[in-house]
N, C-alpha and C positions, 0 to 999 in steps of 0.2 A: 383518633382517640384510642381505638382498639389496639393499634400498633404501639402507641406510647405505653398503654397498660401492659401489653405483652412484654415489651422491653423491660419495664420496671419489674415485672414479676420474675423475668429471667435473671435480672441483675440481683434482685434481693435473694432469690433462690440460690444463685451461685455464691453469693457472699456468705451464705450459711453452710455450704456444702463441704464435705470432706471426701476426697477422691482416693482410691486405692490402686490407681494404675501404676504398675512398676513396683519397685521396692519402697516400702514405707508409705506414709500418708502425706497429703498436701492440704493445708488449711488456707483458705482465702482470707485476705484482709481488705479493709476498706480502700477503694481506689478512686481516683479522679478520672472522670470520663472526658475524653477529647471532644471539642466542639466541631471538629472538621469531619464532614461526611463525604462519602463517595458513592457513585453508582458503578456497577460492574455488569458487563454483558459477556456471557460465554456463548460462542457461536460455533457449534459443530466441529470442534477440534478434539483430537485425541491427547491424552496425557497433559491436562491443564493444571497449573500450579498458580495459586493466588496467595501472596504473602506481603509482609511489610517491605517498604521501599528503603527505609533507613533502619539500621540496626541499633539497638540499645546496648549492644555488647553481649558477650557470652560468659560473663562471670557467673559462678554458681549462685543461684537465688534471683537472677535477673528475670523479671516478669514481662510478658507481652500479653495484650488483650485485644481480642477481635470480636466485634459485634456486627450483625447484619440481619436483614429481613429478606425472605425469599418472596419476590413478587410473582414469579412464574418459573417453571422448571420442567424440562423433559430430559431424560438421559437413557442411553443404551449402554452406558459404561458399567462394567462389572465391579469397578473399584471406586470408592470415595472414602476419604478419611483425613487425618491430621498428619502433617509432615513438618519435621524440623531438619534443617540442613545448613551446611556451610557453603554449598555450591548451588544456589537457586537457579542459575542460568543453564544448567545441564538438562538434558532431555529427561533423565531419571535421577532426580537429586538425592534419592535414598540409596544409590548404589556406590560402589567403590569406596566405602568407608566415609561417605560424605554426609549421610543423614539417616534418619529413622522414620518409618512410616507406620502409623496405626490405621488400619483400613477395614472397611466392610466389603466382603466379597459377595456381591449380589448374585443370586442364582437365576434370576429372570428379570425382564423389564417390569413385571408387575410388582416386584419388590421395591418399595420406596427407598431412595437413597437417604441415609440417615442425615445428611447435611443439606438436603434440598427439599424439605417438606414445605410445600407451598403455604404461604400465610404465616409461617412461624418466624419468630425473632430468636436469633441465636446469640449466646454469650459464651465465649471460649477464652480460657486463660491458659497460657503456656508458661512454664517455669523451667529454667535451666537448672539441671542437677549435675552432680559429679558422675552420674552414670548415663547421662543423656538429657532427657527432658520429661516432664510430666505435663499432662493437660487436664483441664477441668471443663466440662461442657454442660450447658443447660439450654433449654428452649421453651418458648411459651407462645400460646396462641389464644386470644380471648381470655377466658377465665381458667384455662388449663395450663399447666406448666409441668416440666419434668427434667430431670437430669438423665443423661445417657452415657454409655460407655462403649467404646470400640476397642476391642482387645487384640485383634489379629495384628501381627507385626511383620514388617518386611524391611530388610537391610542386607547389604552385601559388604564383605570386607569387615574391617575392624572399625566400627563407628568412632569418629573423632568427636566425642561427645562435648568436650569443652569448647569446640570451635563453632557450635551452632549459634547462629545469629539471625536466622530467617525461619519464620514459622507461618503456617497457614493451611489452606485447604487444597486437597489433591483429588483430581478426578481423572481416572485412567481406564485404559482398555475399552474405549468406546467413544461415542459422540455425546456431548453434553451441550444443551441449550438452556440458558438460565439468565434471569435478570435479578440481580441483588441490589437492594436499595438500603439507605441508611448504614452504609458500610463505614466502620471506624476501626482504625488500628492504632494503638497507643501504648505507652509505657505506664508504669505505676503512678507517675506524676501527672498523667494526663497529656503528655506531649504527643502530638501527632507524628506517627511514623510513616505515613503515606501508605498507599495501596498499590501493589505492583503485580503485573503478570509478566514474569521474566522473559518468556519467549514470545511475547505479544500474542498469546493465545486468546486472552480476554481483553476487551476494551474497558479501560478505566477512565472515569472522568470525575471531577469534583461535582458534588450535588449543586443544583441550581441551574438557572437559565444562562446560557452563554451570551455575552454581549458582542455585538459587531464592532469592528474597529472604525474609529472616526478620524484617525490620523492619516490613513492611506488615501492620498488625493488623486489616485488614478482609478477610473472605473470604466466599464465597457458595456455596450449593448450587443447582444449576440442573437442572431436570427438564423434559424434552420428551416429550409423548405425542401421537403421530400428527400432528405439525406439518409443514407444507410450506414450502419456500422460507424457511428460518429463518436469521436473522442475529442474532448476539450481539456487542455492541460495548461500548465505554466509554460511560458515562453522561455524565461531565463531558468537555468538549472538551479535546483534547490541546494543551498549550501548549509542549511540548518536541518535539524531533525524534524521540525514541525512545519506544516503548511496549512493555510486556511483558505477556504473558498466560500464566498458570499454571493448570493444572487436572489432576485425575486422573479417569479414566473408570471409574466404579463399575459401570455397566450400559450396554449398547449393543446395539440390535437395529434399526439404522437402514438405510434404503435410500435412496440418492441417486446421481445421476450426475455431480454436481459437489461438490467440497469445496475450500475455500480461504480466502483473505483478501480482503475488499473494503475499499476506501478511498474515502470520500466525505464530503459534508456532509449526507447524507440516510440515516442509519443505520436509521430507523424505517419506511422504505418497503419495499414488497414485494421490489424489486430495488435495493438501495442503490447498486450499481455502474452503474445506468442513467445516473446523473449522476456517475460516478466511474470507478474502475478496479478490476479483479478479477484476482488471480493465483490459479490453481486447478489441480487435477488432475481428469481425467475418470475416474470410477469405473466399472469393468467391472461389468455387471449380475451380481448375485449375490454380489459381493465387498464387503467392508467398507472404508470409507475409512480411510486411515492416521491421520486426525485423531480417530478414535473407536475405537481399539483398547481393548477391555475389559481392565482391569487395568493399563493403561499410564499413565505420568506424562508430562506435556507441559510444555515450556518454549519459548515462542515469542517471538522478538525481531523487532520491527518498527521500521523506520526510514524516515523520509521525507527526501527531498533535493530539489534544485532541479528535477530532470527525472524523478523516479520514486521508488518506494519498494521496499524489500527486505523479504523475509519469510523467516526461518530457523526451522525447527521441529526441536526436539530431543525425541526420543522415548526413554523408558526403560521396558523391559519385560523381565521374567524375568532381571534382572541385566545386561542388555545395553543400551547407549546408542548411538544413531545419529542422524544428521541428515538432513533432507530439505528441498528447496525445491520450489516449484510450477512445472511446466514450461510452463503456458499462461498467456496474458495477454489480456485484452480490455478495451475501454473507453478512456477518455481521462483521463490523469492531471491532477489538480487539486492544485497545491502548497499551496493555501489550506485544503484539507480538514483536518478535525480528528477524524475517527472511523474507527478500524479495526474491522472486523467479521469474526468467524468466520462463514463462509458454508456452508450445507448446502442444496443444491437439485438439480435445478431442475424445476419442474412439479408438478402436483397428484398425479401417480402415485408420487411419492417421499415417504416418510414418515420423519420424524426421531423416534426413540425412544431416549432415553438419559438417564443421570443423571451429572452432573459434580459432583465434590466438590472442596473447597478451591480454588475459582476465585478468582484474583486478577488484577486489571487495574490497572496502575500505570505511572507515567512514570519517566523517568531520575532524578528527584529523590525517588523512592519515595512519591509522592503517590497515594493511592487515587483511582481514576477511576470507581469504581462499575461496575455492570453493567446493561445494558438490552437490549431485543430489539425487533425489528420485529413480533413476534407477542406480544401481551399475554397469550396463554394459556400462554406459557412461565412456569413457576414459578421464581421467583428468591427465595431466602431469604438474608438477611444475617446474618452472625455476626461476633463480634469487638468491636472498640472502638466502643461505641455510647453511652458515657457522655455525650459532648457532643451527641448526637443530630443531628449534622450529616448523617449518612446518611439520616435520616428526613425531613428537611425537603423537603416537596413538596406538590403539590395532587393529591388523589385524586378522580377524576371519575366519576360514574355517568351513562352515556349515556341510560338509560331515564328517569330522573327529572330529570336536569339538576342534581342536588345535588352539592355538593363538600365534602370534608374538607380543610382546609389545616393541615398539621402544621408547627410551627416548632421551631427548635433549642432554645428554652427550655422545651420540653415542653408548650406551650400549643397548643390546637387551635381552629379557627374552622369551625363547621358552617354552610354556606349551604344553606338549604332554601327553594327558590323565592323567593329574595331576602330571607328572614328569617334574620338572623345570630344565632348562639348561640356564645358563647365558653366554653371549658372547658380541661381538661388531658388528657394521655395519658401512658401508660407502655408501653414495649416491653421484653419479656424472653422469651428462648428461643422465638421464633417466635409469641408472642402479643402482642396489643395491647389495652390497656384504655383506653377513652375515657369520660371523665366530663363530662356536660353537665347543668347545673341539678341537681347533686347525685346524678344517676342514672348508674351505671357499667355499661358493656357490655364484655365480653371476647370476642374471637374471633381466629381464626387470622390472622396477619399475614405476608404475603409482601412482599418488597421491591417487586415489580411491581404489587401490588394486594391487595385483600382483599374478602371477602364479609361484609357486616355482618349483624347478627341479623335484619334485615328481608329478607334473602336478595338484596339488591341488591349487584351487584358494582361496586367502585370501583377503577378502574385508575389507576396512577401516570402523571402527565403529566411529560414530560421537556422538555429545551430544544429547541425546534423552530425551523427556519429557513423563512421565507416569502420567496421571490424574485419580484419583479415585472419582467416582461419587456415593455418598452414597444414595441419595434420601430421606434423613431424615431431610432436612432443614439446615444441617451443610455446612460449606464452603468446596468446593472441595479440596481434598488433592493432592498436586503435588510433585512428586519426579523427580530428574534428574539423568540419568544414564550416567556415563562417566568413565574415567580411574581411578578416585579416588575410586569408588566402584566396579570396574571390570565389569560394565554393568549388574549388578544384581539389581533388585528392591527389597526393603524390604517390606514384607507383613505388612500392618498397623494393628492396633488393630481393632477387629471386631466392626463395628458400631452398634448402637441400634436404634430401631424404635418401638414405642408403638404399641402393637397389632400385631407385625410381628416377624418372626424368620429369622435371617440372614443365608443364605445358602452358601455364599462365593462370591468371586470376579470373574466376567466373562467378556469375550469379547462381542462385539455387537451381535454376533450370539448365545449367551448363553453358549458357551464353557467355562468350568472352566479353570482359568489361572494357569499355572505351574510356581511357583516362583523360581524354580531351573533353568529356562531357561535364557540364555544370551539375553538381550534386544538388538535388532538390528534395531528397528524403534520406533518412537513415537507412543503412543497408549493411548486409554481411556479404563479403566476398570469400570464396573458397578456392583453395589451391587445387588445380587439376594435375593429376599424376598419371604416368604410365609406368607400370612395374616391369620387371624382367620377363614376366610371362606374357607381356603385350596387352595387359588389361588396363584400361583407362578408367579412372574414377575420380569423384570429388571427395575431398576431406570434409566430412560433416561433423558438427558439434554433437556431443553427448550432453543432453540437458537433464538427465536423470539426477535425482537428489543424492543418489548413492555414489555418483561419480567423484565427488569431492573437489571438483573444479572443472576447468574447461578441457576435459579429456577428449581426445579426438578418437573416434572409432571408425573403423572400416569394416563393413559387414558385407561379405561376399558369400552367398549361399552355394552349396554344392551344385545346384542346378545351373547357376550362372557360370560357374567354373566349367561345367560340362559344355555349356553353350559357347563359351569362349574358346574352348579347345576345338570345337567344330567350326565355328565361324571365323576364328582368328583373333579378332580384336572386338571387344565389347565395351561400349561406352555407357557407363552407368550415369544417368542423369536423374537427379531426384533430390530429396531432402527429407527433413523431418516431417512426417505426416501428422497433421494436427486436426482435431475435430473442432471446426469453427463454431459449432453449436454449443460447445461447452467452454468457450473462452470468455 
């Protein structure tokens, strides 16, 4: 009731105000308020912009309205203010003639940001003018209300004032954590314009409780027993911008110091975010992560964009539903990535022990994406629509014997035993698989991730793996995919060339020559080994810095190493990108 009263006071106050920002005055008129509300979560990022998703145009006199309530807020940012722009997706939308910023320059953290006063409801009006735009702002809390003015301006170049079509809130030069509720963005006719964080800095969702999908007829049971650095992801690559994860926690006794969502093209590696990005919470020792609350139901919405991804977690327990986002972020965003992973880490001292029921992973078109893990000891059992056997099609590989079972959608099976091929059939029902070869049938427990045959050999499911070749000669990295079509073998590419150097072969990160006759059982990166005219042998390593602008290849040889090479003759540099596994 207090929030409704505060909103009404701010609205009435604003409807009566005259503002003198810029040239002339601006008088408000009666407007229709949109019925559509959103929630917004800012989480620890620099230079955040929140604006309308659809534009109402940039004709002089066009009006935009923004209302919101500050549920909670902390900020170390020195800037907060109002921004109008024609280039909302740029890092600084008020530069290069693209926009105009009115901002408060805070002198210390003790000075409250004008736009983030906790408990206040805000009402802002933006109006396009022939010289840029004007704003009108009011706020109210309880029985108090006030209008306020932010006068300081920032813009570079010659502002293209008549091109403005995006308006909103700017938080810069620091870290902002805030939760805004009852967010509405609309035009003078009350049409919803949507709410948008252009660079995926903030998480935006429609107000209300998210509903689970009832049309996806594949679900899974996932059990972890004393597993470390565990990632659980979609098996099929994501082809849309959104992915959804549902599950219920039947049992949980896990300990980890990190829990969150990883996004990369390497979901089967120990640390998928080593070549991707991780949003996570740090778990206090002795406490349970919010992702594994026993008895809780989860609905997770994941969305990738041009400059980042968002992750919203809805938790329902004991009749109460609430949302959370992850406050920390590490790694480098790869917009081409196709795998989101639930992450529980980090390090060998932390063990994952839990049972998840009714696990569903699907895209925005309700396509089942399957479930896989970076740890093949994770037990994954499939239920549901299995009549077409699409979920079973895979190669199951035994590392000890080299034998494989290939299951096809037509219920046929091909058993490869040391190069000897035997065809047969199979049936799957209620967690059991029956394989018939040469008229002889065997039945044993079937898990989606693998099974132990009656000969006690374990056959693990092979997924879609990516192998990247880094040449280090300025050429674009070559990428191959290993799957059922090529039998999980990677084809050796043509030898690369580099002026002044001799190509020595393809190696793993530790300098070991790669065997192209091996079956690929995980995604990996292979590096060219070169020997230059000075007799120095080295690996071509990736540059993963955000400033590189792409997959630039860097060769770093210190003066000390050169001196050692001159003394010793030939120095082989074996190594790679050093990563702090505790911050992944």
